[in-house]
C-alpha positions as CSV (number, residue, x, y, z in Angstrom):
1,M,-28.8,-50.9,-25.2
2,T,-27.5,-52.3,-22.3
3,A,-27.2,-49.3,-20.6
4,L,-30.0,-48.4,-17.8
5,N,-31.9,-45.3,-17.5
6,R,-32.3,-43.6,-14.6
7,Q,-35.7,-42.0,-13.7
8,V,-37.0,-39.2,-11.2
9,L,-40.5,-40.1,-10.0
10,L,-43.3,-38.3,-8.4
11,A,-43.1,-39.6,-5.0
12,S,-45.9,-38.0,-3.2
13,R,-47.6,-34.3,-3.5
14,P,-45.5,-31.8,-0.8
15,H,-47.8,-30.2,1.2
16,G,-46.1,-26.5,1.6
17,P,-42.8,-26.8,0.9
18,V,-41.2,-29.5,-1.6
19,T,-38.9,-31.7,-0.2
20,E,-36.7,-34.7,-1.2
21,A,-38.8,-37.4,0.2
22,N,-41.7,-36.0,-3.0
23,F,-39.6,-37.8,-5.0
24,R,-38.2,-41.6,-6.3
25,I,-34.7,-42.5,-8.0
26,V,-35.5,-45.7,-9.9
27,E,-33.6,-47.5,-12.7
28,A,-35.3,-49.2,-15.6
29,P,-34.2,-51.0,-19.1
30,V,-33.9,-48.2,-21.8
31,A,-36.9,-48.1,-24.0
32,A,-36.7,-49.6,-28.2
33,P,-37.9,-47.3,-30.3
34,A,-40.8,-48.3,-32.4
35,A,-41.8,-47.0,-35.7
36,G,-41.9,-43.1,-36.1
37,E,-40.0,-42.5,-33.1
38,V,-36.3,-41.8,-31.5
39,L,-34.5,-42.7,-28.5
40,V,-32.6,-39.9,-26.9
41,K,-29.5,-39.3,-24.2
42,N,-30.7,-36.7,-22.3
43,E,-27.9,-34.0,-21.9
44,W,-29.6,-31.1,-19.9
45,L,-32.5,-30.6,-17.9
46,S,-34.4,-27.8,-17.4
47,L,-35.9,-27.4,-13.8
48,D,-38.4,-24.2,-13.9
49,P,-40.6,-22.7,-10.7
50,Y,-44.3,-24.3,-12.7
51,M,-43.1,-27.5,-11.8
52,R,-44.1,-26.7,-8.5
53,G,-47.7,-26.2,-9.8
54,R,-47.2,-29.7,-12.0
55,M,-46.5,-31.7,-8.4
56,S,-50.1,-30.3,-6.5
57,E,-53.3,-31.4,-7.5
58,A,-54.9,-28.1,-8.1
59,K,-56.6,-26.7,-10.5
60,S,-54.3,-25.1,-13.5
61,Y,-53.8,-24.9,-17.6
62,V,-52.4,-29.3,-17.6
63,P,-53.0,-32.1,-15.2
64,P,-51.0,-32.8,-12.6
65,T,-47.8,-35.2,-13.0
66,P,-49.3,-38.4,-11.8
67,I,-47.8,-39.9,-8.4
68,G,-45.4,-42.7,-9.5
69,E,-44.9,-41.2,-12.8
70,V,-41.6,-39.3,-14.1
71,M,-41.0,-35.9,-13.6
72,V,-42.2,-33.4,-16.4
73,G,-39.9,-31.5,-17.6
74,Q,-38.0,-30.1,-20.8
75,T,-34.6,-31.5,-21.7
76,V,-32.4,-31.4,-24.6
77,G,-29.9,-34.2,-25.8
78,E,-28.7,-36.5,-28.6
79,V,-30.2,-39.0,-30.6
80,V,-28.9,-42.4,-30.1
81,E,-31.3,-44.3,-32.0
82,S,-34.3,-43.4,-34.5
83,Q,-37.0,-45.2,-36.2
84,E,-37.7,-41.8,-38.2
85,P,-35.8,-40.8,-40.8
86,R,-36.0,-37.4,-40.3
87,F,-33.6,-37.9,-37.6
88,K,-30.5,-39.5,-37.4
89,P,-27.9,-40.3,-34.7
90,G,-26.2,-37.6,-33.7
91,D,-29.0,-34.9,-34.3
92,K,-29.2,-32.7,-31.1
93,V,-33.1,-32.3,-29.7
94,L,-35.4,-30.0,-27.9
95,T,-38.1,-32.7,-25.9
96,Q,-40.4,-33.0,-23.5
97,L,-38.9,-36.3,-21.4
98,G,-38.9,-34.5,-18.1
99,W,-36.2,-36.5,-15.4
100,Q,-34.5,-39.3,-17.0
101,L,-31.6,-40.2,-18.5
102,Y,-32.9,-41.7,-21.8
103,G,-36.4,-41.0,-23.3
104,V,-38.4,-42.3,-26.6
105,A,-40.3,-39.9,-28.0
106,K,-42.6,-39.3,-31.3
107,S,-40.4,-37.5,-33.9
108,S,-43.6,-34.6,-33.5
109,E,-42.5,-34.3,-30.2
110,L,-39.1,-32.6,-31.1
111,T,-37.6,-29.7,-32.0
112,P,-34.1,-29.9,-33.6
113,I,-31.2,-27.5,-32.3
114,D,-29.2,-25.5,-34.8
115,V,-25.9,-25.9,-32.4
116,K,-24.1,-23.7,-34.4
117,R,-26.3,-20.5,-33.2
118,A,-26.1,-21.5,-29.5
119,P,-24.3,-24.2,-26.7
120,V,-27.3,-26.7,-26.4
121,S,-28.3,-25.7,-23.2
122,Y,-29.2,-22.0,-24.5
123,Y,-32.4,-24.0,-26.0
124,L,-33.8,-24.6,-22.6
125,G,-32.8,-20.9,-21.6
126,L,-32.3,-17.7,-23.3
127,L,-33.2,-19.2,-26.5
128,G,-36.0,-21.5,-25.5
129,M,-39.3,-21.5,-22.4
130,P,-37.8,-18.9,-20.9
131,G,-36.7,-16.3,-23.1
132,I,-39.7,-17.0,-25.5
133,T,-42.0,-16.1,-22.3
134,A,-39.8,-13.0,-21.8
135,W,-40.6,-12.0,-25.6
136,F,-44.2,-12.9,-25.5
137,G,-45.3,-11.5,-22.2
138,L,-43.5,-8.6,-22.7
139,T,-44.2,-7.6,-26.3
140,E,-47.7,-8.6,-26.6
141,I,-49.5,-8.2,-22.6
142,G,-46.5,-5.4,-21.6
143,Q,-47.3,-3.3,-24.6
144,P,-43.9,-0.9,-23.3
145,K,-43.3,1.8,-24.9
146,A,-39.9,3.9,-25.1
147,G,-39.5,5.9,-21.8
148,E,-42.3,3.9,-20.1
149,T,-40.8,2.1,-16.9
150,V,-40.6,-1.5,-16.4
151,L,-40.6,-3.2,-13.2
152,V,-39.2,-6.8,-13.2
153,S,-39.3,-9.6,-10.2
154,T,-37.2,-12.2,-10.2
155,A,-34.9,-10.2,-12.3
156,S,-31.6,-12.3,-12.2
157,G,-33.7,-15.4,-13.0
158,A,-34.3,-17.1,-16.6
159,V,-37.3,-15.1,-17.4
160,G,-36.6,-11.6,-15.3
161,S,-33.1,-11.1,-16.9
162,V,-34.4,-11.3,-20.7
163,V,-37.1,-9.3,-19.9
164,G,-35.5,-6.5,-18.5
165,Q,-32.7,-6.8,-20.8
166,L,-36.0,-6.3,-23.7
167,A,-37.6,-3.7,-22.4
168,K,-33.7,-1.5,-22.4
169,I,-33.5,-2.2,-26.2
170,K,-36.6,-0.6,-26.4
171,G,-35.8,2.5,-24.9
172,C,-37.7,1.8,-21.6
173,R,-36.3,2.0,-17.8
174,A,-35.8,-1.3,-16.6
175,V,-35.9,-1.7,-13.4
176,G,-34.9,-5.1,-11.1
177,I,-36.1,-6.8,-8.1
178,A,-34.0,-9.6,-6.7
179,G,-32.8,-10.9,-3.6
180,G,-29.8,-10.0,-2.3
181,K,-26.7,-7.7,-3.2
182,A,-25.0,-10.0,-5.3
183,K,-28.1,-10.5,-7.9
184,C,-28.7,-6.9,-7.7
185,D,-25.0,-5.7,-8.4
186,Y,-25.2,-8.0,-11.6
187,V,-28.9,-7.3,-12.7
188,V,-27.5,-3.6,-12.8
189,Q,-23.7,-3.6,-13.6
190,E,-23.7,-6.9,-16.3
191,L,-27.6,-6.8,-17.8
192,G,-27.3,-3.3,-18.3
193,F,-30.6,-2.3,-15.9
194,D,-31.0,1.1,-14.6
195,A,-31.8,-0.3,-10.8
196,C,-32.4,-3.4,-9.0
197,V,-34.2,-3.5,-5.6
198,D,-33.0,-6.3,-3.1
199,Y,-36.0,-7.7,-1.7
200,K,-34.3,-9.0,1.3
201,A,-33.0,-5.1,2.8
202,G,-36.3,-4.6,4.5
203,R,-37.4,-1.4,2.3
204,L,-39.3,-2.8,-0.4
205,L,-41.6,0.0,-0.6
206,D,-39.4,3.1,-0.2
207,D,-36.5,1.6,-2.3
208,L,-38.9,0.8,-5.2
209,R,-40.3,4.7,-5.2
210,Q,-36.1,5.8,-5.4
211,A,-36.1,3.4,-8.1
212,C,-39.3,4.1,-9.8
213,P,-39.7,8.0,-9.4
214,K,-42.4,8.3,-12.2
215,G,-44.3,5.0,-10.9
216,V,-44.4,2.2,-12.8
217,D,-45.9,1.8,-16.5
218,V,-44.9,-2.3,-16.8
219,D,-44.7,-5.2,-14.2
220,F,-43.3,-8.1,-15.2
221,E,-44.6,-10.3,-12.4
222,N,-43.1,-13.3,-11.6
223,V,-43.5,-13.8,-7.8
224,G,-46.7,-12.7,-6.1
225,G,-47.6,-12.2,-2.5
226,E,-45.9,-9.3,-0.8
227,I,-43.8,-8.3,-4.0
228,L,-47.0,-7.8,-6.1
229,D,-49.0,-5.9,-3.5
230,T,-45.7,-3.6,-2.9
231,S,-45.9,-2.9,-6.6
232,L,-49.6,-2.0,-7.2
233,R,-48.8,0.9,-4.6
234,L,-47.0,2.6,-7.2
235,M,-48.6,1.0,-10.7
236,N,-49.8,4.3,-13.1
237,R,-52.7,5.0,-14.7
238,F,-53.5,2.5,-17.7
239,S,-50.5,0.6,-16.4
240,R,-50.3,-3.0,-17.5
241,I,-49.4,-6.0,-15.2
242,V,-48.2,-9.4,-16.7
243,V,-48.8,-12.4,-14.4
244,C,-46.1,-14.6,-15.7
245,G,-45.4,-16.4,-11.8
246,L,-46.3,-16.4,-8.5
247,I,-43.5,-18.6,-7.0
248,A,-43.9,-16.7,-3.5
249,E,-47.2,-18.4,-3.1
250,Y,-46.5,-21.7,-5.1
251,S,-45.6,-23.3,-1.2
252,A,-47.8,-21.4,0.8
253,T,-50.1,-23.1,3.2
254,V,-52.2,-20.0,3.7
255,P,-53.1,-17.9,0.7
256,Y,-51.5,-14.4,0.7
257,G,-53.9,-11.5,1.8
258,Y,-53.6,-8.5,-0.8
259,K,-54.4,-5.2,0.7
260,A,-54.0,-3.0,-3.0
261,L,-56.2,-4.6,-5.3
262,R,-58.0,-1.2,-5.4
263,S,-55.3,0.3,-7.0
264,L,-56.5,-1.7,-10.3
265,L,-59.3,-0.2,-10.3
266,V,-58.5,3.4,-9.1
267,N,-55.3,3.4,-12.0
268,R,-57.6,1.2,-14.8
269,I,-54.8,-1.4,-14.2
270,K,-55.1,-4.4,-17.4
271,M,-53.7,-7.2,-15.5
272,Q,-53.4,-10.8,-17.6
273,G,-51.9,-13.7,-16.6
274,M,-48.9,-15.0,-19.0
275,I,-48.8,-18.7,-20.3
276,V,-46.0,-19.2,-22.9
277,F,-48.2,-21.8,-24.5
278,D,-51.0,-19.6,-26.1
279,W,-48.2,-18.5,-28.6
280,K,-46.8,-21.7,-29.4
281,D,-47.6,-21.2,-33.7
282,R,-45.3,-18.0,-33.0
283,Y,-42.4,-19.5,-31.4
284,S,-40.3,-18.9,-34.4
285,E,-40.7,-15.0,-34.1
286,A,-39.7,-14.6,-30.2
287,L,-36.8,-17.1,-31.3
288,E,-35.7,-15.0,-34.5
289,A,-35.6,-11.7,-32.4
290,L,-33.7,-13.4,-29.5
291,V,-31.1,-15.0,-31.5
292,R,-30.1,-11.9,-33.1
293,Y,-30.1,-9.5,-29.9
294,H,-28.0,-12.5,-28.5
295,A,-25.5,-12.5,-31.7
296,E,-25.4,-8.5,-31.7
297,G,-24.4,-8.5,-27.9
298,K,-27.7,-7.1,-26.5
299,L,-28.7,-10.3,-24.4
300,R,-26.4,-11.6,-21.4
301,Y,-27.1,-14.8,-20.1
302,R,-26.4,-16.4,-17.3
303,E,-26.3,-19.9,-16.1
304,S,-27.0,-22.2,-12.4
305,I,-25.8,-25.7,-13.1
306,V,-26.1,-29.0,-10.4
307,H,-24.8,-32.3,-11.7
308,G,-26.4,-35.6,-12.3
309,I,-29.6,-36.3,-12.3
310,E,-29.7,-37.5,-8.6
311,N,-29.4,-33.6,-7.9
312,A,-32.4,-32.6,-9.9
313,P,-34.3,-32.7,-6.4
314,K,-32.0,-30.8,-4.5
315,G,-31.9,-28.3,-7.2
316,L,-35.6,-27.6,-7.9
317,I,-35.6,-27.3,-4.2
318,A,-33.0,-24.3,-4.5
319,L,-34.5,-22.4,-7.3
320,L,-38.4,-22.5,-4.9
321,K,-36.3,-21.1,-2.3
322,G,-34.7,-18.5,-5.2
323,E,-31.3,-19.9,-4.5
324,N,-30.3,-20.1,-8.2
325,F,-28.7,-17.6,-10.0
326,G,-29.8,-17.8,-13.8
327,K,-31.2,-19.8,-15.4
328,Q,-31.4,-23.7,-13.6
329,L,-30.4,-26.8,-15.2
330,V,-29.3,-29.7,-14.5
331,K,-26.2,-31.6,-16.3
332,L,-26.9,-35.1,-16.7
333,D,-23.4,-36.8,-16.8
């Protein structure tokens, strides 16, 4: 091919909040696929909070992104050249090719996408890793029962929005936490949560007590810090906390000092970390349910889009600041 590939590399590790100086945009020739490989032109790039952790050298469940390498991330795109009989030009696929316009992948690293079921971008959100995370985190760890109260932080985001809607499907009271009146209105009026607390209003504990009059049975935690510390004060006996993310702590230079951990002991709370890869052999279960609920109109979905690979750093920075509204994507024009 004569086209050039544009890539976003990790230029330096952030100390504190991520800045655009932590990235470098380069151009390189488009690679040719070898036997058993496929060349993909990426169309959409997913931006997710976990990427902040991959920019750090701190110990995690996966190795950090090396300096000078393409930033990690899921994409969906179209096969343009194939040296593998299972894929042909024009096929739509889900990949792990990262922040670049083109990429070569082994056929085993590609997942075919059924464009008849939903738009391709949905496979990075509602029908992708965020939706699957919501499904297994809630059903396997949270284990909600009809009539219980499920509290969800970042309720307007890609994962939280699905969690709350699934909780309603299971007959629970769903209470969200989001930043600003517009997001809280969306969570209640469009997603169908029973209530949503604006953490920016400065009355977090009082507002949560009003929204959760019977306490909290399941906390699906995406934020950590003050949000989690406050939620601990409302947890019921034998309640469950699903620790899916700690976005408030990813860029902190000083660790947050929790004050309400005693609640774990007093209320015999089960608190467990959630990494979606632990259920990789069962993804089809979640996808089947999510597709069905979406087709039935029970799951609503919203995307926040920036355009152009060069704006991916801005998109991630906005996401980490909570400025996105729904699933954060980059349209690779």
